[in-house]
N, CA, C and O of each residue as an XYZ file, in Angstrom:
592
protein
N     -86.784    106.819     32.877
C     -85.696    106.676     31.949
C     -84.566    107.645     32.344
O     -84.758    108.852     32.495
N     -83.394    107.048     32.500
C     -82.256    107.829     32.967
C     -81.351    108.203     31.785
O     -80.968    107.336     31.000
N     -81.023    109.438     31.663
C     -80.140    109.900     30.604
C     -78.699    109.919     31.110
O     -78.422    110.276     32.255
N     -77.823    109.536     30.248
C     -76.400    109.496     30.598
C     -75.802    110.882     30.362
O     -76.050    111.509     29.333
N     -75.028    111.340     31.310
C     -74.407    112.656     31.159
C     -73.223    112.547     30.198
O     -72.634    111.475     30.062
N     -72.877    113.629     29.543
C     -71.734    113.604     28.606
C     -70.435    113.198     29.304
O     -69.597    112.521     28.710
N     -70.268    113.608     30.556
C     -69.047    113.282     31.280
C     -68.950    111.779     31.554
O     -67.871    111.198     31.437
N     -70.055    111.154     31.913
C     -70.010    109.704     32.186
C     -69.795    108.921     30.893
O     -69.176    107.857     30.897
N     -70.306    109.451     29.804
C     -70.086    108.811     28.509
C     -68.599    108.868     28.128
O     -68.038    107.882     27.649
N     -67.980    110.009     28.342
C     -66.550    110.166     28.061
C     -65.743    109.232     28.950
O     -64.788    108.608     28.486
N     -66.108    109.131     30.200
C     -65.399    108.231     31.130
C     -65.537    106.773     30.692
O     -64.585    105.999     30.792
N     -66.702    106.408     30.215
C     -66.918    105.047     29.733
C     -66.030    104.740     28.523
O     -65.423    103.672     28.438
N     -65.967    105.687     27.601
C     -65.121    105.528     26.412
C     -63.661    105.422     26.825
O     -62.929    104.578     26.309
N     -63.233    106.273     27.752
C     -61.852    106.236     28.223
C     -61.547    104.903     28.914
O     -60.454    104.358     28.763
N     -62.506    104.389     29.660
C     -62.328    103.108     30.349
C     -62.122    101.993     29.324
O     -61.205    101.185     29.470
N     -62.961    101.941     28.294
C     -62.828    100.903     27.269
C     -61.547    101.067     26.450
O     -60.938    100.078     26.042
N     -61.143    102.301     26.213
C     -59.886    102.552     25.500
C     -58.706    102.067     26.336
O     -57.767    101.476     25.803
N     -58.752    102.315     27.636
C     -57.673    101.859     28.523
C     -57.627    100.336     28.593
O     -56.547     99.746     28.553
N     -58.781     99.702     28.697
C     -58.835     98.234     28.745
C     -58.326     97.647     27.429
O     -57.544     96.696     27.436
N     -58.764     98.206     26.304
C     -58.323     97.717     24.990
C     -56.818     97.879     24.826
O     -56.144     96.977     24.328
N     -56.297     99.010     25.238
C     -54.856     99.252     25.151
C     -54.096     98.273     26.033
O     -53.073     97.732     25.613
N     -54.575     98.040     27.236
C     -53.924     97.096     28.149
C     -53.911     95.684     27.566
O     -52.898     94.988     27.634
N     -55.030     95.269     26.998
C     -55.098     93.933     26.387
C     -54.120     93.843     25.223
O     -53.403     92.849     25.099
N     -54.077     94.843     24.382
C     -53.153     94.870     23.251
C     -51.699     94.802     23.721
O     -50.897     94.062     23.150
N     -51.360     95.563     24.747
C     -49.997     95.545     25.277
C     -49.631     94.189     25.869
O     -48.504     93.722     25.701
N     -50.567     93.561     26.556
C     -50.317     92.219     27.109
C     -50.088     91.225     25.975
O     -49.156     90.424     26.039
N     -50.914     91.264     24.953
C     -50.738     90.363     23.808
C     -49.393     90.592     23.126
O     -48.701     89.634     22.781
N     -49.023     91.847     22.932
C     -47.724     92.147     22.327
C     -46.578     91.666     23.215
O     -45.581     91.144     22.715
N     -46.717     91.838     24.526
C     -45.669     91.384     25.448
C     -45.511     89.868     25.399
O     -44.398     89.352     25.494
N     -46.615     89.164     25.254
C     -46.574     87.701     25.231
C     -46.130     87.146     23.875
O     -45.448     86.123     23.811
N     -46.513     87.813     22.810
C     -46.313     87.244     21.478
C     -45.459     88.107     20.551
O     -45.566     87.961     19.334
N     -44.625     88.992     21.070
C     -43.855     89.878     20.215
C     -42.848     89.140     19.352
O     -42.629     89.519     18.201
N     -42.230     88.093     19.886
C     -41.242     87.374     19.080
C     -41.872     86.693     17.870
O     -41.375     86.858     16.756
N     -42.957     85.929     18.053
C     -43.569     85.311     16.863
C     -44.117     86.333     15.864
O     -44.076     86.110     14.654
N     -44.624     87.444     16.373
C     -45.156     88.481     15.479
C     -44.025     89.080     14.636
O     -44.153     89.213     13.419
N     -42.927     89.435     15.289
C     -41.790     89.995     14.553
C     -41.180     88.975     13.611
O     -40.809     89.314     12.487
N     -41.071     87.716     14.061
C     -40.516     86.669     13.196
C     -41.360     86.514     11.937
O     -40.827     86.415     10.832
N     -42.671     86.494     12.109
C     -43.550     86.356     10.956
C     -43.409     87.559     10.021
O     -43.263     87.396      8.810
N     -43.451     88.750     10.583
C     -43.416     89.962      9.746
C     -42.097     90.138      9.018
O     -42.084     90.531      7.852
N     -40.982     89.852      9.690
C     -39.670     90.109      9.093
C     -39.015     88.891      8.458
O     -38.175     89.037      7.570
N     -39.381     87.703      8.893
C     -38.668     86.516      8.437
C     -39.510     85.607      7.539
O     -38.975     85.004      6.609
N     -40.796     85.500      7.794
C     -41.634     84.583      7.020
C     -42.408     85.283      5.904
O     -42.432     84.802      4.770
N     -43.026     86.389      6.211
C     -43.902     87.079      5.259
C     -43.222     87.443      3.934
O     -43.848     87.302      2.884
N     -41.961     87.907      3.940
C     -41.342     88.262      2.651
C     -41.111     87.070      1.727
O     -40.813     87.257      0.547
N     -41.243     85.847      2.243
C     -40.922     84.655      1.456
C     -42.149     83.836      1.104
O     -42.053     82.629      0.881
N     -43.291     84.480      1.053
C     -44.507     83.782      0.645
C     -45.375     84.723     -0.176
O     -45.187     85.940     -0.159
N     -46.312     84.150     -0.883
C     -47.271     84.992     -1.580
C     -47.318     84.843     -3.085
O     -48.322     85.194     -3.705
N     -46.249     84.328     -3.693
C     -46.267     84.172     -5.151
C     -45.899     82.752     -5.529
O     -45.067     82.114     -4.883
N     -46.526     82.272     -6.575
C     -46.165     80.969     -7.127
C     -44.875     81.125     -7.929
O     -44.586     82.190     -8.473
N     -44.111     80.038     -7.987
C     -42.862     80.070     -8.739
C     -43.157     80.315    -10.212
O     -44.042     79.686    -10.794
N     -42.408     81.232    -10.804
C     -42.521     81.564    -12.222
C     -41.098     81.604    -12.771
O     -40.322     82.492    -12.421
N     -40.755     80.653    -13.623
C     -39.377     80.548    -14.106
C     -38.939     81.782    -14.895
O     -37.762     82.142    -14.864
N     -39.858     82.430    -15.595
C     -39.517     83.631    -16.356
C     -39.142     84.776    -15.410
O     -38.134     85.454    -15.613
N     -39.956     84.982    -14.386
C     -39.665     86.031    -13.399
C     -38.373     85.698    -12.667
O     -37.537     86.574    -12.448
N     -38.205     84.424    -12.285
C     -36.998     84.002    -11.568
C     -35.733     84.307    -12.387
O     -34.784     84.907    -11.882
N     -35.738     83.888    -13.648
C     -34.522     84.047    -14.461
C     -34.247     85.502    -14.829
O     -33.090     85.879    -15.016
N     -35.276     86.316    -14.935
C     -35.058     87.721    -15.301
C     -34.889     88.630    -14.084
O     -34.546     89.802    -14.236
N     -35.121     88.111    -12.892
C     -35.117     88.945    -11.681
C     -33.800     89.660    -11.440
O     -33.795     90.785    -10.940
N     -32.696     89.038    -11.781
C     -31.407     89.662    -11.516
C     -30.612     89.956    -12.790
O     -29.405     90.188    -12.726
N     -31.281     89.948    -13.944
C     -30.637     90.405    -15.184
C     -30.663     91.925    -15.177
O     -31.731     92.537    -15.180
N     -29.494     92.524    -15.167
C     -29.411     93.973    -14.966
C     -28.781     94.675    -16.157
O     -27.962     94.109    -16.880
N     -29.186     95.925    -16.338
C     -28.607     96.772    -17.379
C     -27.368     97.495    -16.861
O     -26.411     97.727    -17.601
N     -27.404     97.847    -15.574
C     -26.284     98.570    -14.953
C     -26.337     98.349    -13.439
O     -27.232     97.665    -12.942
N     -25.387     98.920    -12.714
C     -25.313     98.713    -11.265
C     -26.566     99.203    -10.544
O     -27.057     98.535     -9.634
N     -27.084    100.355    -10.940
C     -28.288    100.890    -10.291
C     -29.491     99.989    -10.553
O     -30.313     99.771     -9.663
N     -29.593     99.475    -11.753
C     -30.677     98.552    -12.097
C     -30.581     97.286    -11.244
O     -31.597     96.780    -10.768
N     -29.368     96.778    -11.052
C     -29.165     95.596    -10.201
C     -29.604     95.873     -8.771
O     -30.310     95.065     -8.166
N     -29.190     97.006     -8.234
C     -29.562     97.357     -6.867
C     -31.073     97.498     -6.730
O     -31.656     97.025     -5.755
N     -31.703     98.142     -7.698
C     -33.159     98.300     -7.673
C     -33.858     96.947     -7.673
O     -34.820     96.746     -6.931
N     -33.383     96.018     -8.498
C     -33.996     94.692     -8.569
C     -33.759     93.899     -7.291
O     -34.654     93.197     -6.820
N     -32.550     94.007     -6.724
C     -32.272     93.315     -5.466
C     -33.143     93.860     -4.342
O     -33.659     93.093     -3.528
N     -33.309     95.173     -4.291
C     -34.131     95.789     -3.239
C     -35.612     95.456     -3.423
O     -36.363     95.407     -2.448
N     -36.028     95.228     -4.656
C     -37.425     94.881     -4.918
C     -37.748     93.453     -4.492
O     -38.919     93.097     -4.364
N     -36.728     92.636     -4.273
C     -36.909     91.258     -3.811
C     -37.882     90.494     -4.711
O     -38.889     89.967     -4.237
N     -37.580     90.439     -5.998
C     -38.475     89.802     -6.958
C     -38.552     88.286     -6.783
O     -39.586     87.682     -7.070
N     -37.463     87.667     -6.315
C     -37.457     86.213     -6.141
C     -37.996     85.777     -4.784
O     -38.544     84.681     -4.659
N     -37.851     86.605     -3.786
C     -38.204     86.232     -2.416
C     -39.600     85.661     -2.237
O     -39.743     84.601     -1.628
N     -40.648     86.329     -2.748
C     -42.002     85.817     -2.541
C     -42.265     84.448     -3.175
O     -43.262     83.801     -2.854
N     -41.380     84.002     -4.074
C     -41.545     82.673     -4.695
C     -40.866     81.573     -3.886
O     -41.041     80.390     -4.177
N     -40.084     81.963     -2.858
C     -39.305     80.984     -2.099
C     -40.170     79.863     -1.513
O     -39.855     78.685     -1.683
N     -41.245     80.221     -0.833
C     -42.072     79.217     -0.148
C     -42.632     78.200     -1.138
O     -42.623     77.000     -0.865
N     -43.120     78.672     -2.287
C     -43.655     77.760     -3.298
C     -42.555     76.856     -3.850
O     -42.770     75.658     -4.033
N     -41.389     77.420     -4.114
C     -40.260     76.618     -4.599
C     -39.906     75.526     -3.590
O     -39.775     74.354     -3.943
N     -39.756     75.933     -2.333
C     -39.365     74.997     -1.281
C     -40.385     73.867     -1.116
O     -40.012     72.700     -0.995
N     -41.647     74.211     -1.111
C     -42.696     73.219     -0.822
C     -43.129     72.391     -2.026
O     -43.502     71.227     -1.872
N     -43.085     72.972     -3.216
C     -43.692     72.300     -4.361
C     -42.731     71.902     -5.486
O     -43.107     71.128     -6.366
N     -41.516     72.410     -5.472
C     -40.610     72.128     -6.590
C     -39.272     71.540     -6.172
O     -38.686     70.753     -6.915
N     -38.778     71.908     -4.993
C     -37.451     71.486     -4.560
C     -37.551     70.488     -3.401
O     -36.987     70.707     -2.329
N     -38.262     69.417     -3.630
C     -38.460     68.403     -2.592
C     -37.205     67.561     -2.411
O     -36.393     67.430     -3.327
N     -37.058     67.000     -1.230
C     -35.953     66.077     -0.964
C     -36.016     64.958     -1.992
O     -37.077     64.385     -2.240
N     -34.857     64.650     -2.592
C     -34.783     63.589     -3.590
C     -34.776     64.060     -5.032
O     -34.470     63.280     -5.934
N     -35.109     65.327     -5.269
C     -35.082     65.875     -6.628
C     -33.615     65.982     -7.063
O     -32.748     66.320     -6.256
N     -33.346     65.694     -8.325
C     -31.957     65.662     -8.812
C     -31.394     67.067     -9.043
O     -32.132     68.027     -9.263
N     -30.073     67.152     -8.984
C     -29.365     68.406     -9.238
C     -29.652     68.901    -10.653
O     -29.787     70.104    -10.874
N     -29.744     67.981    -11.607
C     -30.051     68.340    -12.995
C     -31.416     69.008    -13.093
O     -31.578     69.990    -13.818
N     -32.394     68.484    -12.370
C     -33.736     69.067    -12.363
C     -33.711     70.465    -11.760
O     -34.373     71.375    -12.259
N     -32.947     70.633    -10.686
C     -32.831     71.944    -10.038
C     -32.250     72.958    -11.013
O     -32.778     74.062    -11.149
N     -31.174     72.594    -11.688
C     -30.547     73.506    -12.660
C     -31.511     73.817    -13.797
O     -31.571     74.956    -14.260
N     -32.264     72.823    -14.251
C     -33.254     73.061    -15.296
C     -34.369     73.983    -14.838
O     -34.922     74.739    -15.638
N     -34.701     73.925    -13.563
C     -35.808     74.715    -13.026
C     -35.395     76.150    -12.703
O     -36.071     77.091    -13.118
N     -34.294     76.330    -11.968
C     -33.919     77.666    -11.507
C     -32.541     78.124    -11.995
O     -32.052     79.181    -11.596
N     -31.928     77.324    -12.853
C     -30.659     77.716    -13.451
C     -29.452     77.344    -12.609
O     -29.574     76.792    -11.515
N     -28.284     77.663    -13.151
C     -27.040     77.432    -12.418
C     -26.898     78.512    -11.359
O     -27.323     79.649    -11.564
N     -26.309     78.162    -10.244
C     -26.147     79.172     -9.188
C     -25.127     80.235     -9.573
O     -24.191     79.965    -10.327
N     -25.310     81.427     -9.060
C     -24.381     82.527     -9.333
C     -23.054     82.307     -8.614
O     -22.008     82.758     -9.080
N     -23.101     81.616     -7.484
C     -21.891     81.334     -6.714
C     -21.491     79.880     -6.897
O     -22.340     79.016     -7.118
N     -20.196     79.615     -6.804
C     -19.773     78.212     -6.837
C     -20.343     77.468     -5.624
O     -20.517     78.045     -4.550
N     -20.620     76.214     -5.812
C     -21.193     75.409     -4.731
C     -20.155     75.161     -3.638
O     -18.986     74.910     -3.930
N     -20.589     75.233     -2.379
C     -19.761     74.886     -1.232
C     -20.449     73.744     -0.503
O     -21.671     73.737     -0.354
N     -19.670     72.794     -0.058
C     -20.220     71.665      0.697
C     -21.373     71.003     -0.041
O     -22.358     70.591      0.572
N     -21.248     70.904     -1.360
C     -22.256     70.278     -2.202
C     -23.617     70.987     -2.111
O     -24.666     70.345     -2.155
N     -23.580     72.314     -1.985
C     -24.798     73.126     -1.944
C     -24.726     74.202     -3.023
O     -23.642     74.652     -3.394
N     -25.881     74.603     -3.517
C     -26.004     75.722     -4.445
C     -26.632     76.884     -3.690
O     -27.533     76.686     -2.875
N     -26.156     78.100     -3.962
C     -26.744     79.314     -3.394
C     -27.283     80.191     -4.513
O     -26.596     80.465     -5.497
N     -28.524     80.627     -4.343
C     -29.171     81.518     -5.298
C     -29.587     82.790     -4.565
O     -30.201     82.725     -3.500
N     -29.258     83.930     -5.128
C     -29.618     85.199     -4.491
C     -31.115     85.448     -4.654
O     -31.674     85.271     -5.736
N     -31.758     85.867     -3.550
C     -33.168     86.224     -3.578
C     -33.351     87.743     -3.628
O     -34.331     88.237     -4.186
N     -32.412     88.472     -3.047
C     -32.496     89.924     -2.968
C     -32.506     90.362     -1.512
O     -32.290     89.553     -0.609
N     -32.755     91.637     -1.291
C     -32.874     92.181      0.065
C     -34.349     92.074      0.455
O     -35.144     92.962      0.144
N     -34.704     90.999      1.128
C     -36.116     90.702      1.341
C     -36.581     90.865      2.780
O     -37.622     91.475      3.025
N     -35.842     90.341      3.714
C     -36.360     90.263      5.079
C     -35.796     91.335      5.991
O     -34.835     92.030      5.659
N     -36.424     91.447      7.150
C     -35.950     92.363      8.173
C     -35.941     93.795      7.708
O     -36.922     94.297      7.159
N     -34.820     94.447      7.936
C     -34.685     95.853      7.579
C     -34.051     96.044      6.211
O     -33.677     97.157      5.843
N     -33.933     94.965      5.466
C     -33.364     94.964      4.117
C     -31.927     95.475      4.105
O     -31.536     96.265      3.245
N     -31.147     95.004      5.088
C     -29.740     95.369      5.114
C     -28.848     94.175      4.800
O     -27.643     94.331      4.605
N     -29.439     92.981      4.749
C     -28.695     91.770      4.416
C     -29.335     91.118      3.195
O     -30.551     91.163      3.012
N     -28.489     90.512      2.366
C     -29.003     89.810      1.196
C     -29.514     88.436      1.613
O     -28.858     87.724      2.372
N     -30.690     88.071      1.110
C     -31.250     86.748      1.376
C     -30.896     85.811      0.237
O     -30.816     86.218     -0.922
N     -30.686     84.553      0.584
C     -30.294     83.545     -0.396
C     -31.114     82.275     -0.204
O     -31.553     81.953      0.900
N     -31.303     81.574     -1.298
C     -31.858     80.221     -1.283
C     -30.671     79.269     -1.324
O     -29.791     79.408     -2.173
N     -30.643     78.309     -0.419
C     -29.585     77.292     -0.437
C     -30.233     75.936     -0.681
O     -31.184     75.550     -0.002
N     -29.690     75.214     -1.678
C     -30.138     73.867     -2.015
C     -28.931     72.948     -1.850
O     -27.913     73.128     -2.519
N     -29.043     71.965     -0.962
C     -27.930     71.045     -0.690
C     -28.246     69.655     -1.239
O     -29.399     69.228     -1.278
N     -27.187     68.964     -1.661
C     -27.320     67.666     -2.313
C     -26.470     66.619     -1.589
O     -25.492     66.944     -0.916
N     -26.867     65.364     -1.743
C     -26.054     64.265     -1.223
C     -25.069     63.826     -2.305
O     -24.972     64.465     -3.353
N     -24.348     62.749     -2.058
C     -23.338     62.272     -3.016
C     -23.940     61.761     -4.322
O     -23.249     61.703     -5.339
N     -25.226     61.388     -4.305
C     -25.877     60.948     -5.535
C     -26.577     62.103     -6.251
O     -27.390     61.890     -7.151
N     -26.244     63.347     -5.830
C     -26.768     64.569     -6.442
C     -28.287     64.696     -6.354
O     -28.945     65.138     -7.296
N     -28.824     64.299     -5.206
C     -30.250     64.471     -4.906
C     -30.382     65.481     -3.767
O     -29.526     65.537     -2.884
N     -31.447     66.275     -3.783
C     -31.659     67.284     -2.750
C     -31.798     66.615     -1.376
O     -32.530     65.640     -1.205
N     -31.070     67.176     -0.406
C     -31.210     66.737      0.985
C     -31.818     67.833      1.856
O     -32.454     67.540      2.869
N     -31.626     69.100      1.462
C     -32.072     70.201      2.299
C     -32.258     71.462      1.454
O     -31.486     71.724      0.531
N     -33.300     72.242      1.785
C     -33.563     73.525      1.117
C     -33.929     74.515      2.204
O     -34.807     74.246      3.023
N     -33.255     75.669      2.218
C     -33.583     76.702      3.198
C     -33.082     78.053      2.708
O     -32.345     78.137      1.725
N     -33.489     79.102      3.401
C     -32.953     80.424      3.033
C     -32.083     80.931      4.171
O     -32.274     80.576      5.335
N     -31.122     81.773      3.802
C     -30.197     82.342      4.776
C     -29.838     83.762      4.359
O     -30.061     84.165      3.217
N     -29.274     84.517      5.307
C     -28.867     85.889      5.044
C     -27.357     86.024      5.105
O     -26.692     85.369      5.908
N     -26.826     86.884      4.245
C     -25.379     87.133      4.287
C     -25.118     88.503      4.872
O     -23.963     88.911      4.996
């Protein structure tokens, strides 16, 4: 029975640490864009089911500091994915949209409504918005989020 010396054990650990680090670096080099996109662009917009009470109260503020705190907390952002997939489908009427998420804070441009989500994605230096666009018969044609 052969006993392993402490030095060979340390070398073995160092070898596996180097191999693991190399594999991790290769994976990051190959997949850094999708990883960053998911972490900064997709993840902040999923995770919560739409709640009309939370949505409507998310940006009701007592003062400027309260507004900033609520915008930075991104209370609406995590509901975006559920809204987009389950409530704001193509063909839903403008009246239904207003009944569900209220009138937009900004006037509509190009037959679209913009709703503020807060500072949700990336480094939280840009405001994220939900945009809902309608056709001439006031039915949803497109739903997406954008940054200002």
